[in-house]
C-alpha positions in Angstrom: 67.4 89.9 136.7 68.8 93.3 137.7 71.2 91.6 140.2 72.5 89.2 137.4 73.0 92.2 135.1 74.9 94.0 137.9 77.2 91.0 138.5 78.0 90.6 134.8 78.8 94.3 134.6 81.2 94.1 137.6 83.0 91.1 136.1 83.5 92.9 132.8 84.8 96.0 134.6 87.3 93.9 136.6 88.5 92.1 133.4 89.0 95.4 131.7 91.0 96.8 134.7 93.1 93.6 134.7 93.9 93.9 131.0 94.8 97.5 131.4 97.1 96.7 134.4 99.1 94.2 132.3 99.1 96.3 129.2 102.5 97.4 127.8 101.2 101.0 128.2 101.1 100.7 132.0 104.0 98.6 133.4 107.7 98.6 133.4 109.3 95.3 132.4 111.4 93.7 135.2 114.5 92.1 133.6 115.1 88.7 135.1 116.2 86.4 132.3 119.5 86.4 130.4 117.6 87.2 127.2 114.3 89.0 126.9 112.3 89.6 123.8 111.0 93.2 124.1 108.7 93.2 121.1 105.6 92.0 123.0 106.0 95.0 125.4 106.7 97.8 122.8 104.2 100.5 122.0 104.6 102.9 119.1 103.6 106.3 117.8 103.6 107.4 114.2 105.1 110.9 113.5 104.0 111.3 109.9 106.3 114.3 109.1 109.0 113.7 111.7 108.4 117.1 113.4 108.3 115.9 117.1 111.4 115.8 119.2 112.1 113.6 122.3 110.7 116.2 124.7 107.4 116.3 122.9 107.3 112.5 122.6 108.1 112.1 126.3 105.1 114.3 127.2 102.6 112.3 125.1 99.6 110.8 126.9 99.4 107.1 127.3 96.4 107.0 125.0 98.5 108.4 122.1 100.6 105.2 122.0 99.5 102.1 120.1 100.2 98.4 120.7 101.6 96.4 117.7 99.4 93.6 116.4 100.5 90.0 117.1 103.2 91.3 119.4 105.5 91.7 116.4 106.9 95.0 115.1 106.8 94.5 111.3 105.2 97.3 109.3 106.6 96.3 105.9 107.9 99.1 103.6 106.8 102.3 105.4 108.9 105.5 105.1 107.1 107.4 107.9 108.8 108.3 111.2 108.0 105.8 114.0 108.6 106.2 117.7 108.7 103.2 120.0 108.7 103.2 123.8 109.3 100.6 126.5 109.9 100.9 130.2 112.5 98.7 131.9 113.6 98.0 135.5 116.2 95.6 137.0 116.3 93.7 140.2 120.1 94.6 140.5 122.7 97.0 139.4 123.9 95.6 136.1 124.9 96.5 132.6 122.8 94.9 129.8 123.1 95.0 126.0 120.1 96.2 124.0 120.1 94.6 120.6 118.1 95.6 117.4 118.7 92.4 115.4 118.0 94.0 112.0 120.9 95.7 110.2 119.0 97.5 107.4 117.4 100.4 109.3 118.5 103.7 107.8 118.2 106.0 110.9 117.9 105.1 114.5 117.7 107.6 117.4 117.6 106.0 120.8 117.1 107.8 124.1 117.3 106.4 127.6 115.5 108.4 130.2 114.7 108.2 133.9 112.7 110.6 136.1 115.5 113.1 136.0 115.8 113.4 132.2 117.9 111.9 129.5 120.6 109.5 130.6 122.0 108.4 127.2 121.3 109.1 123.6 122.5 107.4 120.5 122.2 108.2 116.8 123.1 105.4 114.3 121.7 103.4 111.3 123.1 101.9 108.1 123.3 105.4 106.6 126.0 106.3 109.2 129.6 105.1 109.0 130.1 101.7 110.7 132.6 103.2 113.3 129.9 105.6 114.5 127.9 102.7 116.0 127.9 102.5 119.9 129.3 99.0 119.7 131.2 97.3 116.8 128.7 94.7 115.6 126.8 93.9 112.4 123.5 94.6 114.2 122.8 97.7 116.3 123.9 97.2 120.0 123.4 99.7 122.8 124.9 99.5 126.3 122.3 99.9 129.0 123.3 100.6 132.6 120.5 99.6 135.0 120.2 100.4 138.6 118.3 98.3 141.1 114.6 99.0 141.1 115.1 102.1 138.9 112.6 102.5 136.0 114.2 103.6 132.7 112.2 104.6 129.6 113.7 103.7 126.2 112.5 105.8 123.3 113.5 104.7 119.7 112.9 106.8 116.6 113.2 105.0 113.3 113.0 106.2 109.7 114.0 103.8 106.9 113.4 103.3 103.2 113.4 99.5 103.5 111.3 97.1 105.5 110.5 98.5 108.9 111.1 95.7 111.4 112.2 96.0 115.1 113.3 92.6 116.5 114.6 94.0 119.8 116.1 92.1 122.7 117.8 92.8 126.0 120.7 90.5 126.8 122.9 89.6 129.7 126.4 90.3 128.3 127.8 86.8 128.8 124.7 85.2 127.3 125.0 87.5 124.3 128.6 86.4 123.7 127.5 82.8 123.7 124.7 83.6 121.3 127.1 85.4 119.0 129.4 82.4 119.0 126.6 80.3 117.6 125.6 82.9 115.0 129.2 83.3 113.9 129.4 79.5 113.5 126.2 79.6 111.3 127.5 82.5 109.2 130.9 80.9 108.9 129.4 77.7 107.6 127.3 79.6 105.1 130.2 81.7 103.8 132.4 78.6 103.8 130.0 76.6 101.7 129.6 79.4 99.3 133.4 79.9 98.9 133.9 76.1 98.5 131.3 76.0 95.8 132.9 79.0 94.0 136.4 77.6 94.1 135.3 74.1 93.2 133.3 75.2 90.1 135.8 77.8 89.1 138.4 75.0 89.0 135.9 73.0 86.9 135.5 75.9 84.5 139.2 76.2 84.0 139.3 72.4 83.5 136.3 71.9 81.3 136.0 75.4 79.6 132.2 75.3 80.1 130.9 78.8 80.6 128.0 77.4 82.7 130.5 76.9 85.5 131.7 80.5 85.3 128.2 81.9 85.3 127.4 79.6 88.2 130.4 80.9 90.1 129.2 84.5 89.5 125.8 83.5 90.7 127.1 81.9 93.9 129.4 84.8 94.6 126.8 87.5 94.1 124.2 85.5 96.1 126.7 85.2 99.0 127.3 88.9 98.9 123.6 89.6 98.9 122.9 87.3 101.9 125.9 88.7 103.9 124.8 92.2 103.1 121.3 91.5 104.5 123.0 90.3 107.7 125.3 93.4 107.9 128.5 91.3 107.6 129.7 93.1 104.4 129.3 96.5 106.0 131.3 95.3 109.1 134.2 93.6 107.2 134.3 94.8 103.6 133.3 98.4 103.3 132.8 99.9 106.8 133.7 103.4 105.5 131.2 103.6 102.7 127.6 104.0 104.0 126.5 105.0 100.5 127.6 101.7 98.9 126.3 99.8 101.9 122.8 101.2 101.1 123.0 100.6 97.4 124.8 97.2 97.5 121.7 95.2 98.6 119.7 96.4 95.6 122.7 95.9 93.3 123.4 92.3 94.5 119.7 91.4 94.5 119.2 92.1 90.8 122.8 90.9 89.8 122.0 87.5 91.3 118.8 87.4 89.2 120.8 88.3 86.1 123.4 85.5 86.7 120.5 83.1 87.3 118.9 84.0 84.0 122.1 83.5 82.0 122.9 80.3 83.9 119.5 79.0 83.0 120.0 79.8 79.3 123.4 78.2 79.3 122.7 75.1 81.5 119.3 74.2 79.9 120.6 75.2 76.4 117.5 77.3 75.7 119.0 78.7 72.5 118.8 75.3 70.9 116.1 73.5 72.8 113.4 76.2 73.3 113.2 78.7 70.5 110.0 80.4 72.0 111.3 80.9 75.5 114.9 81.9 74.6 114.0 85.5 73.4 112.0 86.0 76.6 114.9 85.0 78.8 117.4 87.0 76.7 115.2 90.1 77.2 114.9 89.5 80.9 118.7 89.1 81.1 119.3 92.4 79.4 116.7 94.1 81.6 118.3 92.6 84.8 121.7 93.8 83.7 120.3 97.3 83.0 118.6 97.5 86.4 121.8 96.3 88.1 123.8 99.1 86.5 121.0 101.7 87.2 120.9 100.6 90.9 124.3 102.3 91.3 122.7 105.7 90.7 119.0 105.6 91.6 117.7 105.9 95.2 117.6 102.7 97.2 113.8 102.4 97.6 113.5 102.5 93.8 116.2 99.9 93.3 114.8 97.5 95.9 111.3 97.8 94.5 112.6 97.0 91.0 114.5 94.0 92.6 111.3 92.9 94.3 109.3 93.1 91.0 111.9 91.2 89.0 112.2 88.7 91.9 108.5 87.9 91.6 108.8 87.1 87.9 112.2 85.4 87.3 112.4 82.6 89.9 108.9 81.1 89.1 109.7 81.4 85.4 113.0 79.6 85.8 111.3 77.0 88.0 108.6 76.4 85.3 111.2 75.9 82.5 113.1 73.5 84.8 109.9 71.4 85.3 109.4 71.4 81.6 112.9 70.1 80.9 112.6 67.5 83.7 109.4 66.1 82.2 111.2 65.8 78.8 113.7 63.4 80.4 116.6 65.7 81.3 118.0 64.2 84.5 120.2 67.1 85.4 117.1 69.3 85.3 115.6 67.6 88.3 118.4 68.9 90.5 118.0 72.3 88.8 114.3 72.3 89.5 114.5 71.2 93.1 117.2 73.8 93.7 115.1 76.6 92.4 112.1 75.4 94.3 114.0 75.6 97.6 115.3 79.0 96.8 111.8 80.2 95.8 110.4 79.0 99.1 113.1 80.6 101.1 112.8 83.9 99.1 109.0 84.0 99.5 109.4 83.4 103.2 111.9 86.3 103.4 109.7 88.6 101.2 106.6 87.8 103.3 108.5 88.5 106.5 109.8 91.9 105.2 106.3 92.8 104.1 104.9 92.0 107.5 102.8 89.0 106.4 104.9 86.4 108.3 106.2 86.6 111.9 109.9 87.6 112.1 112.1 85.0 113.8 115.5 83.3 113.2 114.1 80.8 110.7 112.1 83.3 108.6 114.9 85.9 108.6 117.5 83.3 107.4 115.1 81.3 105.2 116.6 82.7 102.0 120.2 82.0 103.2 119.3 78.4 104.1 117.5 78.0 100.7 120.5 79.5 98.9 122.9 77.0 100.6 120.7 74.1 99.4 120.3 75.7 96.0 124.0 76.1 95.3 124.7 72.5 96.4 121.9 71.1 94.2 122.9 73.3 91.3 126.5 72.0 91.7 125.0 68.5 91.6 123.0 69.5 88.5 126.2 70.6 86.9 127.9 67.4 87.9 124.9 65.4 86.6 124.9 67.4 83.3 128.6 66.7 83.0 128.0 63.0 83.6 125.3 62.8 80.9 127.5 64.6 78.4 130.3 62.2 79.2 128.1 59.2 78.7 127.1 60.5 75.3 130.7 60.9 74.4 131.5 57.4 75.6 128.7 56.0 73.5 129.9 57.9 70.4 133.6 57.1 71.0 133.8 53.5 72.3 137.3 53.1 70.8 138.6 55.7 73.3 137.1 54.0 76.4 140.5 53.3 77.9 141.6 56.9 77.5 138.3 58.1 78.9 138.7 56.0 82.0 142.2 57.2 82.6 141.0 60.8 82.2 138.2 60.2 84.7 140.6 58.8 87.3 142.9 61.8 86.8 139.9 64.2 87.2 138.8 62.4 90.4 142.3 62.6 91.8 142.5 66.3 90.9 139.1 66.9 92.4 140.1 65.2 95.6 143.3 67.3 95.8 141.3 70.4 95.2 138.7 69.5 97.9 141.5 68.8 100.4 143.2 72.1 99.4 139.9 73.9 99.8 139.4 72.4 103.3 142.9 73.6 104.4 142.3 77.0 102.9 138.9 77.3 104.7 140.6 76.3 108.0 143.3 78.9 107.5 140.8 81.6 106.5 138.7 80.7 109.6 141.8 80.9 111.9 143.0 84.1 110.4 139.5 85.6 110.8 139.4 84.8 114.5 142.8 86.3 115.0 141.8 89.5 113.1 138.6 89.8 115.1 140.4 89.4 118.4 143.1 91.9 117.4 140.5 94.4 116.2 138.5 94.0 119.4 141.6 94.6 121.6 142.6 97.6 119.5 139.1 99.1 119.7 139.0 98.7 123.5 142.5 100.2 123.8 141.6 103.2 121.6 138.4 103.8 123.6 140.3 103.7 126.9 143.0 106.0 125.6 140.5 108.5 124.1 138.6 108.7 127.4 141.8 109.1 129.4 143.2 111.8 127.2 139.9 113.8 127.2 139.3 113.9 131.0 140.9 116.0 133.7 142.6 113.6 136.1 141.6 115.4 139.3 138.0 116.6 138.7 136.8 114.0 136.2 135.3 116.7 133.9 136.8 117.3 130.4 140.2 118.9 130.2 141.5 121.9 128.2 142.4 120.0 125.1 138.9 118.4 124.9 137.4 121.9 125.4 139.4 123.3 122.5 138.2 120.5 120.2 134.6 120.7 121.3 134.6 124.5 121.2 135.8 124.6 117.6 133.1 122.1 116.6 130.3 124.0 118.4 131.6 127.3 117.0 131.4 126.0 113.4 128.0 124.5 114.0 126.7 127.8 115.4 128.1 129.7 112.4 126.6 127.2 110.0 123.1 127.2 111.7 123.3 130.9 112.7 122.3 130.0 116.2 123.3 131.4 119.6 126.4 130.1 121.5 127.2 130.9 125.1 130.3 130.5 127.2 130.4 130.7 131.0 133.8 131.0 132.7 133.9 130.1 136.4 136.6 131.0 138.8 136.7 130.0 142.5 137.0 133.1 144.7 140.1 133.4 146.9 141.3 129.9 145.9 144.9 130.8 146.5 144.1 131.9 150.0 142.2 128.7 150.7 145.2 126.7 149.4 147.7 128.6 151.5 145.6 128.3 154.6 144.3 124.7 154.4 146.8 123.1 152.0 146.6 121.7 148.5 144.6 118.6 149.5 141.8 120.8 150.7 142.1 122.8 147.5 141.9 119.6 145.4 138.8 118.5 147.4 137.1 121.9 146.7 137.9 121.6 143.0 136.3 118.2 142.9 133.2 119.3 144.6 132.8 122.5 142.5 133.4 120.4 139.3 130.7 118.0 140.5 128.2 120.8 141.1 128.9 122.4 137.7 128.6 119.0 135.9 125.2 118.3 137.6 124.0 121.8 136.9 124.2 121.4 133.1 122.8 118.2 131.7 121.4 119.0 128.3 122.7 116.7 125.6 124.8 119.5 124.0 126.1 121.1 127.2 129.9 120.7 127.8 131.8 121.3 131.1 135.6 121.4 131.2 138.4 122.5 133.5 140.0 125.5 131.9 143.1 125.7 134.2 143.9 126.0 137.9 140.7 126.9 139.7 138.9 128.0 136.4 136.2 126.0 134.7 134.4 126.8 131.4 130.9 125.7 130.1 129.7 125.6 126.5 126.0 126.1 126.1 124.9 125.7 122.4 121.6 127.1 121.2 120.7 129.1 124.3 119.5 132.7 124.5 120.8 135.4 127.0 117.8 135.0 129.3 118.2 131.2 129.6 122.0 131.6 130.0 121.4 134.2 132.8 119.1 131.8 134.6 121.6 128.9 134.3 124.5 131.1 135.5 122.6 132.4 138.6 121.4 128.9 139.4 125.0 127.7 139.3 126.2 130.6 141.4 123.6 129.7 144.0 124.5 126.0 143.9 128.2 126.8 144.4 127.5 129.1 147.3 125.4 126.5 149.0 128.2 124.0 148.8 129.8 123.2 152.1 133.1 121.2 151.8 134.0 119.2 154.8 137.7 118.8 155.3 139.5 117.7 158.6 136.4 118.5 160.7 136.1 122.0 159.2 133.5 123.3 156.8 134.9 125.2 153.9 132.5 127.7 152.3 133.1 128.4 148.7 131.9 131.1 146.3 132.7 131.7 142.7 132.7 134.5 140.1 131.1 133.8 136.7 131.8 135.6 133.4 129.2 135.0 130.6 129.4 135.7 126.9 126.5 135.0 124.5 127.0 135.4 120.7 125.6 134.5 117.3 128.9 133.8 115.6 129.7 134.9 112.1 132.2 133.6 109.6 134.3 136.8 110.2 134.3 136.5 114.0 137.2 135.0 115.9 136.5 132.2 118.4 139.5 133.2 120.5 138.0 136.7 120.8 134.8 135.1 122.0 136.7 133.3 124.8 138.4 136.6 125.7 135.0 138.3 126.1 134.0 135.7 128.6 137.3 136.1 130.4 136.8 139.9 130.4 133.3 139.4 131.9 134.9 137.2 134.6 137.3 140.0 135.4 134.3 142.4 135.7 132.6 140.0 138.2 135.7 139.9 140.4 136.3 143.6 140.1 132.7 144.2 141.3 133.3 142.2 144.5 133.2 138.5 143.4 130.4 135.9 144.1 128.4 137.2 141.1 127.7 136.8 137.4 128.9 139.4 134.8 128.3 139.6 131.1 130.8 140.6 128.4 129.4 144.2 128.2 131.0 147.0 130.3 127.5 148.1 131.4 127.3 147.8 135.2 123.6 146.8 134.9 124.7 143.6 133.2 126.3 142.5 136.5 123.9 140.2 138.4 124.3 140.1 142.1 123.4 137.0 144.0 
């Protein structure tokens, strides 16, 4: 009996160790496929008040992280700060694309780290301007450079007022382009159908003077805007420079579509004449929907979206029930109306349950409302056509003596409709072709601008930033330090006896020394805010924001030692290099001059050279502030 108990215990321990070994908390994901869903491998940490930074999060123990349930990141409407972590590795040197396939996250901070520290950091979200995104796309894309067998940790910090979902994938670039082509086709079909329905029924409104068509056109247009806003398309193409409106528009369009739906129901089903008890209720709901739509321009997004959700729970089922009632009374056009609203309700419920974390997030659940909307607008258009047919039959029965004229009018209408449909198809084709041309041109312009910006900001010889880039960055850091009342440090570096080296060994040797020194300086300062630039000739300059004098002294002496230990091999000769460093640390004020700050660093550099070179000197005249090697 004891032996059996011992065997069972050993089996359970082995199973536990196996589960721990394959847990997301303990293994890096090896990227092998062209597309990998990373949700099953994510772990998360809740920072209730958002007080922790990336360094603190990086030091968290493995037991502090949690694994999402059902391998899906969907926490519903939660405004707390969430940190997510995943470790990745690749079997080859390759650039991947990290995609967060949800465009309604307010704030995203993404950090890529390896054993040496932070490699990349990005700050984006739908509260940022669209051109601030790392890549120009409706979703959030991040380039990820992977080296063979290197483990990189990705940390993501999210704060949002909407639904907190994180459908995250890592793609091969070519595979992602193929995927985007398919998605663009789906979105193009959706937008095309909506536009065709709008133009078609707008034409019918001008022809028939029936306000139901005009209300229907408004409903289709607002529904299309709502759906494309959910997908991030309107922010990309219509208002990329208005993050405020992008945040408010979803709540505005959501309630506006309900308002149009209410008034369309009143007009189409003729509730004012046929249902005296329900008409006051629908009129009150219509006024309420219009009032909420207007208020959504001014109130916070989370209030507006909650009002939209509340109204969305009431209005569609009510419209569906009145449609069933009219259908049972023999209204044939009401059957299309009822089926249309049933499909939209199903799609909407699937989307709401997905956003609330009840259903699993995938392509079908995320686009269920869009698919339901397409079927709805088509069926409502058929309902309008059916309603029109019934009215026409009644007129034919009442006016038998005008039968010939009625037939001629119908043939003319059919011919006109055929012409309109043909014109719509041509227009849709032209719009599609023009959209492709514009997308291609914008992509080329974006790539060219990025290349020009990088070329103009870098020094051609050393690869570090040039003087112009320094001037721009220094002005920005100066203003930030003045505003935040924080410390700002400048370190000016000058290679000792550089002219003598140039005269003795030639300019090629001097250039090689400049490259090596620039490389040492660039590797010595790797905080996210540190900035290294070539100031001119053999001089370099470093900006260190938010650093105290002690930390700056440590960094300067470390750099001095790194340069002194540098041995440059040129034509079988070893060139030993030293440098003099001038340091200035200030807490800038509005009345201070940034140029005087640079002069103080330059004066400190002069002191260092005057005291014998190969040393660090501060901007004070006190000799004790000169630090020997």
